[in-house]
TORBA-139681 format. One record per residue: residue in three letters; x, y, z of N, C-alpha, C, O in turn. Coordinates in steps of 0.1 Angstrom, whole numbers, padded with zeros to 4 digits, always signed. Example, Ala and Ser with C-alpha at 12.3 -4.5 7.8 and 13.67 -1.06 7.14 Angstrom:
2
ALA+0132-0057+0078+0123-0045+0078+0132-0033+0078+0142-0033+0085/SER+0128-0022+0071+0137-0011+0071+0129+0000+0079+0134+0011+0080/
***
This chain:
219
UNK+0380-0596-0456+0367-0590-0445+0352-0587-0451+0351-0581-0461/UNK+0341-0591-0444+0327-0586-0450+0326-0573-0450+0334-0566-0443/UNK+0318-0569-0458+0315-0554-0461+0308-0548-0450+0307-0536-0449/UNK+0302-0558-0439+0295-0551-0430+0309-0546-0416+0310-0537-0408/UNK+0317-0556-0417+0327-0555-0408+0336-0546-0412+0341-0540-0403/UNK+0339-0541-0426+0344-0531-0425+0339-0517-0421+0344-0508-0415/UNK+0327-0519-0428+0318-0506-0423+0320-0504-0408+0325-0494-0403/UNK+0314-0515-0401+0320-0508-0386+0329-0508-0378+0330-0503-0367/UNK+0339-0515-0386+0357-0515-0382+0359-0497-0387+0369-0492-0382/UNK+0352-0490-0396+0356-0478-0399+0351-0472-0392+0360-0464-0389/UNK+0336-0469-0385+0330-0464-0374+0337-0464-0363+0339-0453-0358/UNK+0341-0475-0356+0346-0477-0344+0360-0469-0344+0363-0461-0335/UNK+0368-0471-0356+0380-0460-0357+0376-0447-0359+0384-0439-0355/UNK+0367-0443-0364+0363-0428-0369+0361-0421-0354+0366-0411-0351/UNK+0353-0431-0346+0346-0427-0329+0362-0425-0324+0366-0413-0321/UNK+0370-0433-0323+0382-0433-0315+0390-0419-0321+0392-0410-0313/UNK+0393-0419-0331+0401-0409-0340+0394-0392-0335+0400-0382-0330/UNK+0378-0394-0337+0376-0382-0338+0375-0376-0322+0373-0364-0320/UNK+0375-0385-0313+0372-0383-0297+0387-0379-0294+0389-0373-0284/UNK+0397-0384-0302+0413-0379-0297+0418-0366-0302+0424-0357-0296/UNK+0412-0366-0316+0416-0351-0325+0410-0345-0325+0414-0333-0327/UNK+0396-0347-0323+0385-0337-0327+0381-0339-0341+0390-0342-0350/UNK+0370-0337-0344+0368-0338-0357+0372-0330-0368+0374-0335-0379/UNK+0375-0317-0365+0378-0308-0373+0394-0313-0378+0399-0312-0389/UNK+0399-0316-0370+0416-0320-0369+0418-0334-0375+0427-0339-0382/UNK+0408-0340-0371+0408-0356-0377+0413-0358-0393+0408-0349-0400/UNK+0422-0366-0401+0420-0367-0410+0416-0381-0416+0418-0391-0409/UNK+0411-0383-0430+0408-0395-0433+0420-0409-0430+0418-0421-0427/UNK+0431-0402-0433+0444-0411-0434+0444-0418-0418+0446-0430-0416/UNK+0443-0408-0408+0443-0414-0394+0434-0421-0391+0437-0429-0382/UNK+0419-0423-0397+0408-0431-0396+0414-0442-0403+0413-0452-0396/UNK+0419-0444-0414+0422-0456-0423+0434-0466-0417+0434-0478-0418/UNK+0443-0455-0409+0454-0462-0402+0447-0470-0391+0451-0482-0389/UNK+0437-0464-0382+0435-0471-0369+0423-0477-0371+0416-0481-0361/UNK+0418-0479-0387+0409-0490-0389+0418-0503-0396+0412-0514-0398/UNK+0430-0502-0400+0440-0511-0408+0433-0510-0420+0430-0522-0423/UNK+0428-0499-0431+0424-0502-0440+0431-0491-0449+0437-0481-0444/UNK+0430-0492-0462+0439-0481-0469+0429-0470-0470+0417-0471-0467/UNK+0436-0457-0474+0429-0446-0474+0414-0446-0485+0404-0439-0484/UNK+0418-0454-0493+0410-0449-0506+0396-0460-0502+0386-0458-0508/UNK+0396-0471-0490+0387-0480-0487+0378-0470-0480+0366-0473-0479/UNK+0381-0458-0473+0372-0453-0463+0359-0444-0476+0347-0442-0474/UNK+0365-0442-0488+0356-0434-0500+0346-0445-0503+0335-0442-0506/UNK+0350-0463-0503+0340-0469-0510+0327-0471-0499+0317-0477-0503/UNK+0327-0466-0488+0318-0467-0477+0313-0453-0473+0302-0452-0468/UNK+0322-0442-0475+0315-0430-0471+0322-0416-0480+0334-0416-0483/UNK+0313-0405-0482+0319-0398-0489+0328-0386-0484+0335-0379-0491/UNK+0325-0385-0471+0338-0377-0464+0336-0377-0453+0327-0383-0450/UNK+0344-0369-0442+0342-0371-0430+0328-0365-0423+0322-0368-0413/UNK+0326-0359-0429+0309-0352-0423+0300-0363-0425+0293-0364-0415/UNK+0298-0371-0434+0292-0382-0438+0294-0393-0428+0283-0400-0425/UNK+0307-0396-0423+0311-0406-0410+0307-0401-0397+0304-0408-0388/UNK+0306-0387-0397+0300-0384-0386+0283-0386-0383+0277-0391-0374/UNK+0279-0382-0393+0263-0385-0395+0258-0401-0390+0249-0404-0382/UNK+0268-0408-0397+0265-0422-0395+0268-0427-0385+0263-0438-0382/UNK+0277-0422-0377+0282-0424-0363+0269-0422-0356+0262-0430-0350/UNK+0265-0409-0358+0255-0403-0347+0242-0412-0352+0236-0416-0342/UNK+0237-0416-0362+0223-0423-0368+0224-0437-0359+0216-0441-0350/UNK+0235-0444-0365+0236-0456-0360+0238-0459-0345+0233-0467-0338/UNK+0245-0452-0341+0247-0454-0321+0235-0451-0315+0231-0458-0305/UNK+0228-0439-0320+0220-0433-0314+0206-0445-0314+0198-0447-0305/UNK+0208-0449-0326+0197-0460-0330+0199-0471-0318+0191-0476-0310/UNK+0211-0473-0319+0214-0487-0306+0208-0483-0294+0200-0490-0288/UNK+0213-0471-0291+0210-0464-0277+0193-0467-0276+0189-0475-0267/UNK+0184-0462-0285+0170-0458-0283+0167-0475-0284+0159-0477-0276/UNK+0171-0485-0289+0167-0499-0288+0169-0502-0277+0159-0509-0273/UNK+0182-0500-0266+0185-0502-0259+0179-0497-0246+0181-0503-0236/UNK+0172-0486-0248+0165-0482-0234+0151-0487-0236+0145-0493-0228/UNK+0145-0484-0250+0130-0493-0249+0131-0504-0244+0122-0507-0236/UNK+0141-0514-0248+0139-0528-0243+0143-0529-0226+0139-0540-0220/UNK+0148-0520-0219+0151-0519-0207+0137-0515-0200+0131-0519-0189/UNK+0134-0505-0209+0123-0499-0203+0109-0506-0204+0100-0503-0196/UNK+0107-0514-0215+0092-0524-0216+0091-0528-0202+0080-0527-0197/UNK+0101-0534-0193+0096-0544-0182+0095-0534-0169+0093-0539-0157/UNK+0095-0519-0172+0091-0512-0159+0078-0504-0162+0076-0496-0172/UNK+0068-0510-0148+0057-0502-0154+0054-0490-0144+0046-0481-0147/UNK+0059-0490-0134+0059-0475-0128+0066-0463-0135+0078-0463-0136/UNK+0057-0453-0139+0063-0442-0147+0074-0436-0138+0085-0437-0143/UNK+0073-0432-0127+0082-0427-0118+0098-0434-0121+0109-0429-0125/UNK+0093-0448-0116+0107-0456-0117+0113-0459-0135+0125-0464-0137/UNK+0103-0456-0144+0108-0456-0157+0117-0442-0161+0128-0441-0167/UNK+0110-0434-0155+0121-0422-0151+0134-0423-0151+0143-0420-0159/UNK+0135-0427-0140+0149-0426-0128+0154-0441-0140+0164-0438-0146/UNK+0151-0451-0142+0156-0460-0151+0165-0452-0163+0177-0452-0165/UNK+0153-0446-0170+0162-0437-0183+0172-0428-0179+0181-0426-0187/UNK+0172-0424-0169+0185-0412-0163+0195-0423-0159+0205-0419-0155/UNK+0194-0434-0158+0203-0443-0153+0213-0453-0164+0224-0458-0164/UNK+0201-0452-0175+0209-0458-0188+0217-0448-0193+0229-0449-0197/UNK+0210-0438-0192+0218-0426-0201+0229-0422-0196+0238-0417-0203/UNK+0231-0423-0183+0244-0419-0177+0254-0430-0174+0266-0427-0172/UNK+0249-0443-0175+0258-0455-0177+0261-0454-0192+0273-0452-0194/UNK+0256-0455-0201+0261-0450-0216+0274-0443-0218+0285-0446-0223/UNK+0268-0431-0212+0278-0418-0211+0294-0424-0206+0304-0423-0212/UNK+0292-0430-0193+0304-0435-0185+0311-0447-0194+0324-0448-0196/UNK+0302-0457-0200+0310-0468-0204+0315-0464-0220+0323-0472-0225/UNK+0311-0454-0227+0314-0451-0239+0317-0435-0241+0311-0427-0246/UNK+0332-0434-0233+0333-0421-0232+0339-0414-0247+0341-0402-0248/UNK+0342-0423-0257+0343-0415-0272+0337-0414-0276+0338-0403-0282/UNK+0324-0423-0280+0314-0416-0284+0309-0407-0275+0306-0396-0281/UNK+0306-0405-0263+0300-0396-0256+0305-0381-0260+0298-0372-0260/UNK+0317-0381-0263+0329-0370-0264+0322-0365-0281+0317-0354-0282/UNK+0322-0373-0290+0315-0371-0303+0302-0364-0299+0301-0352-0301/UNK+0293-0370-0294+0280-0366-0295+0276-0350-0284+0267-0342-0287/UNK+0285-0348-0274+0285-0341-0266+0293-0328-0272+0288-0317-0270/UNK+0306-0330-0280+0313-0319-0282+0312-0316-0295+0307-0306-0299/UNK+0319-0328-0305+0320-0324-0316+0309-0321-0327+0309-0312-0335/UNK+0297-0333-0325+0288-0327-0332+0279-0310-0329+0272-0303-0336/UNK+0283-0308-0320+0277-0291-0311+0286-0282-0321+0283-0271-0324/UNK+0297-0287-0324+0308-0277-0329+0306-0275-0348+0312-0267-0355/UNK+0299-0285-0351+0298-0286-0363+0286-0279-0368+0275-0284-0366/UNK+0286-0266-0374+0277-0260-0378+0269-0266-0389+0256-0265-0390/UNK+0276-0270-0397+0271-0278-0413+0259-0287-0406+0248-0285-0409/UNK+0263-0299-0394+0255-0305-0390+0242-0300-0383+0230-0305-0384/UNK+0245-0290-0376+0231-0283-0370+0225-0276-0380+0213-0274-0378/UNK+0229-0272-0391+0221-0264-0401+0214-0274-0408+0202-0272-0411/UNK+0221-0285-0411+0215-0293-0425+0209-0306-0423+0203-0311-0431/UNK+0211-0312-0409+0209-0323-0407+0195-0326-0397+0195-0323-0385/UNK+0183-0333-0404+0171-0331-0396+0173-0344-0388+0172-0355-0394/UNK+0176-0340-0372+0177-0348-0365+0168-0354-0358+0165-0351-0346/UNK+0162-0366-0368+0151-0373-0362+0153-0383-0352+0144-0384-0344/UNK+0164-0390-0351+0170-0401-0343+0171-0393-0326+0167-0398-0315/UNK+0176-0383-0328+0175-0376-0315+0162-0374-0307+0159-0376-0295/UNK+0153-0368-0320+0137-0364-0314+0130-0378-0311+0120-0379-0304/UNK+0134-0388-0314+0126-0402-0314+0135-0402-0298+0126-0403-0290/UNK+0145-0402-0293+0151-0404-0281+0146-0394-0271+0144-0399-0260/UNK+0143-0381-0272+0138-0373-0265+0121-0377-0262+0116-0374-0251/UNK+0115-0381-0272+0097-0388-0273+0098-0397-0261+0088-0398-0254/UNK+0110-0405-0259+0106-0416-0250+0106-0408-0236+0100-0413-0227/UNK+0110-0398-0234+0108-0393-0218+0095-0388-0223+0086-0395-0220/UNK+0091-0377-0231+0074-0375-0229+0064-0387-0230+0054-0386-0223/UNK+0066-0396-0237+0060-0409-0232+0059-0413-0222+0048-0418-0219/UNK+0072-0411-0211+0068-0415-0199+0061-0407-0194+0053-0411-0185/UNK+0062-0393-0196+0052-0382-0188+0037-0388-0190+0030-0390-0180/UNK+0033-0389-0203+0019-0392-0207+0017-0404-0200+0007-0403-0193/UNK+0023-0414-0199+0020-0427-0192+0016-0423-0176+0007-0428-0171/UNK+0025-0413-0169+0021-0411-0158+0011-0403-0158+0004-0407-0149/UNK+0008-0394-0164-0005-0386-0163-0017-0395-0165-0027-0394-0157/UNK-0016-0404-0175-0027-0414-0179-0029-0420-0163-0040-0420-0158/UNK-0022-0424-0158-0022-0433-0145-0026-0424-0134-0028-0428-0123/UNK-0027-0412-0138-0028-0405-0122-0017-0401-0117-0020-0392-0109/UNK-0005-0404-0117+0006-0403-0107+0014-0390-0111+0019-0384-0101/UNK+0014-0384-0125+0019-0372-0126+0009-0360-0129-0002-0362-0136/UNK+0010-0352-0126+0002-0338-0127-0002-0332-0145+0004-0325-0153/UNK-0013-0338-0145-0019-0328-0155-0014-0319-0166-0015-0320-0178/UNK-0008-0307-0156-0006-0296-0162+0009-0297-0167+0015-0287-0172/UNK+0014-0306-0166+0031-0306-0170+0029-0309-0183+0021-0318-0187/UNK+0037-0301-0192+0036-0303-0206+0050-0310-0211+0061-0307-0208/UNK+0045-0323-0219+0057-0334-0220+0064-0327-0229+0076-0330-0228/UNK+0064-0317-0239+0074-0313-0247+0084-0303-0241+0096-0301-0245/UNK+0079-0297-0231+0087-0290-0222+0097-0299-0214+0109-0301-0218/UNK+0092-0305-0204+0100-0315-0197+0107-0324-0203+0116-0328-0197/UNK+0105-0329-0217+0114-0338-0219+0128-0331-0224+0139-0337-0225/UNK+0128-0319-0226+0138-0312-0230+0146-0309-0216+0158-0310-0215/UNK+0139-0304-0205+0144-0300-0195+0152-0311-0190+0163-0311-0187/UNK+0143-0322-0189+0153-0334-0180+0162-0339-0191+0170-0347-0187/UNK+0163-0337-0201+0172-0342-0210+0186-0335-0209+0197-0340-0207/UNK+0183-0322-0209+0191-0310-0205+0199-0312-0192+0211-0307-0191/UNK+0193-0321-0181+0200-0317-0168+0209-0334-0169+0220-0336-0164/UNK+0203-0341-0175+0211-0354-0177+0224-0350-0187+0234-0356-0185/UNK+0222-0339-0199+0228-0337-0208+0243-0328-0203+0254-0328-0209/UNK+0239-0321-0190+0248-0311-0184+0259-0321-0173+0270-0317-0168/UNK+0252-0332-0171+0260-0338-0157+0268-0347-0166+0279-0351-0161/UNK+0265-0350-0178+0272-0358-0188+0284-0348-0192+0295-0352-0191/UNK+0280-0334-0197+0295-0331-0200+0304-0328-0186+0317-0327-0186/UNK+0298-0326-0178+0304-0324-0164+0316-0335-0164+0328-0332-0162/UNK+0309-0349-0165+0321-0360-0162+0333-0360-0174+0344-0363-0173/UNK+0326-0355-0186+0336-0356-0198+0347-0348-0193+0358-0352-0191/UNK+0343-0336-0192+0355-0324-0190+0360-0324-0177+0369-0317-0176/UNK+0355-0329-0167+0362-0332-0153+0369-0345-0153+0364-0355-0157/UNK+0384-0343-0147+0393-0352-0141+0388-0361-0132+0391-0373-0131/UNK+0379-0354-0124+0374-0362-0109+0358-0363-0112+0352-0355-0119/UNK+0353-0374-0106+0338-0376-0108+0335-0376-0093+0340-0385-0086/UNK+0327-0366-0089+0323-0363-0078+0310-0373-0072+0309-0377-0060/UNK+0301-0376-0081+0292-0386-0082+0291-0400-0086+0293-0402-0098/UNK+0287-0410-0079+0282-0420-0088+0271-0419-0100+0265-0409-0101/UNK+0269-0428-0108+0261-0428-0120+0248-0431-0113+0237-0426-0117/UNK+0249-0439-0105+0233-0444-0093+0228-0429-0087+0216-0425-0087/UNK+0237-0424-0082+0233-0413-0073+0230-0402-0078+0221-0394-0073/UNK+0238-0398-0093+0233-0387-0099+0218-0391-0108+0210-0383-0111/UNK+0218-0404-0110+0201-0409-0119+0192-0405-0111+0182-0398-0114/UNK+0197-0409-0096+0182-0410-0085+0180-0395-0083+0169-0391-0085/UNK+0193-0384-0078+0191-0373-0076+0187-0363-0089+0184-0351-0087/UNK+0186-0367-0099+0180-0357-0112+0167-0362-0112+0158-0353-0114/UNK+0163-0376-0111+0149-0381-0116+0141-0375-0101+0130-0370-0101/UNK+0147-0377-0093+0139-0369-0080+0133-0355-0078+0122-0351-0074/UNK+0148-0346-0085+0144-0334-0085+0132-0331-0095+0124-0322-0092/UNK+0131-0337-0105+0120-0334-0118+0104-0342-0111+0093-0337-0113/UNK+0106-0352-0103+0096-0358-0095+0090-0351-0086+0078-0351-0086/UNK+0096-0344-0076+0096-0337-0062+0097-0326-0065+0090-0318-0059/UNK+0104-0322-0073+0109-0303-0070+0116-0305-0057+0115-0314-0048/UNK+0123-0292-0057+0131-0287-0045+0128-0281-0035+0135-0281-0025/UNK+0116-0275-0036+0111-0265-0023+0104-0274-0014+0097-0284-0018/UNK+0108-0269-0001+0098-0276+0009+0088-0274+0012+0086-0263+0017/UNK+0077-0282+0011+0063-0282+0010+0060-0275+0024+0065-0279+0034/UNK+0051-0260+0023+0046-0255+0031+0034-0254+0032+0028-0248+0023/UNK+0024-0261+0045+0012-0260+0044+0003-0249+0036+0008-0239+0040/UNK-0006-0247+0029-0013-0240+0026-0007-0231+0014-0013-0222+0009/UNK+0008-0235+0009+0011-0227-0004+0008-0237-0015+0007-0249-0014/UNK+0008-0231-0025+0000-0238-0039+0015-0232-0049+0021-0222-0047/UNK+0015-0240-0056+0024-0237-0069+0023-0223-0075+0012-0217-0075/UNK+0034-0218-0083+0030-0204-0092+0021-0208-0102+0012-0202-0107/UNK+0025-0220-0105+0018-0226-0118+0005-0227-0113-0003-0219-0118/UNK+0000-0234-0106-0015-0235-0104-0021-0225-0098-0033-0228-0096/UNK-0017-0214-0092-0020-0202-0090-0022-0193-0097-0028-0183-0094/UNK-0016-0196-0111-0019-0187-0122-0032-0187-0126-0036-0196-0133/UNK-0042-0175-0122-0055-0175-0129-0057-0172-0143-0069-0172-0147/UNK-0045-0169-0151-0046-0162-0162-0044-0175-0175-0044-0174-0187/UNK-0042-0188-0166-0039-0198-0175-0051-0207-0171-0052-0211-0159/UNK-0059-0210-0183-0071-0221-0181-0067-0234-0183-0059-0238-0191/UNK-0074-0243-0172-0073-0257-0173-0074-0267-0187-0069-0277-0190/UNK-0083-0255-0192-0087-0260-0210-0071-0262-0216-0066-0273-0219/UNK-0064-0248-0215-0054-0247-0223-0042-0259-0218-0033-0263-0226/UNK-0043-0263-0206-0036-0271-0204-0037-0288-0208-0027-0295-0210/UNK-0049-0290-0208-0057-0304-0216-0053-0306-0226-0049-0317-0230/UNK-0051-0290-0235-0047-0293-0249-0033-0293-0254-0029-0294-0265/UNK-0025-0290-0243-0011-0286-0242-0003-0301-0241+0008-0303-0247/UNK-0009-0312-0231-0005-0321-0232-0005-0334-0237-0002-0345-0234/UNK-0010-0329-0248-0011-0337-0260+0001-0337-0270+0003-0346-0278/UNK+0010-0324-0267+0018-0319-0276+0032-0332-0279+0041-0330-0287/
***
């Protein structure tokens, strides 16, 4: 078996074992058995379980980033692009539940991961959202006072919570398409009924200057 094939086979086996057993309870021997390789072979490619976990995250998130960028490249409308991002994200969760389980649950339970790993891939993923916001602001279809740095975390947080709900719930009440459309619409339009003469709390705040907003939207 080629080196690349063994590497990939071990990672796929690890995803399955981590999802089933949990990262802390999983053993190298179980990963080796699932991958149909000797225990010692694992250590030819990875230093330990933590190294495997990091590699899974970096490689799989890298694939997801490439997929999202490719699919968004042909979408011009920023609002539709935001919906498309949500749809792709939720589809990935539904189609790759073992991987989603690791990203949603196992990584967050690893204090070592949280403290020591500089999560550049995740930052790159979130920045796709902020880029959509900036594109919409440049086109004049999104409000200029929206701060991309805040928006990207809030929007991802909504998708993240829906993903967690699906992983932990035995029954799915919503389709992927409905959830993606609703979440993107909430952020694009808000949920408050429009009342003539009413302005938003943000726009009515005289303590915040327009210049501050123009400075912040570049963050």
